[in-house]
C-alpha positions, 0 to 999 in steps of 0.5 A: 372184841367177841360177837358170839351167836346162839340158837339156830338149828333144824325146824320144820316151815312154819316153826320160830326159832330166836338168834341171839347176839352176845357182844364183849369186849372193852366197847364203848360204843355200839352203833350198828347190830344187823342180822346177815345170812348166807345160803349155799350158793348165794351172797350174803345179804342184810336180814335186818338191821338195827341202830343205836337209835333204836331204828329197823330195817327188814329184808322184804322177804322176811318183813311181817315174820322176823322182828329185830332187837337189842338189850343195850345193857347186855350188849345182845342182838335178837332176831325173833323169826317165825313163820319160817319158810324152807327158804330161811335155811341160811347161816346167820351172821351177826356183825356189829359196829361199835367203837373199841377204845376211841375207834370204830371198827367192823366186827362179825359172829361165826355164823349160826345155821339155820334149817327150815324143812319142808 
């Protein structure tokens, strides 16, 4: 199983970016697909979460600015980030809890850098 992220980059404050994370492999089903981020010197934090039932949850600092969505046919999760702030600068990681060969496992992407300049 692989999680491949894309869409990071450098943007000015107030700008937008869209991150994508595609899961591939012998996946039977996907439960949660989430986005985390880790800024230099800080712990990794959950930014946005999505459940197989369509539920979503966000950390307070991104509510109203970020939107998580999923394409269950493509096994892909997206993070639309609007009104970006310098404090959003971090490496963003995709996470998935999914079923492979009858077993549930946790998987991580390699991370994609998001840099917001002031």
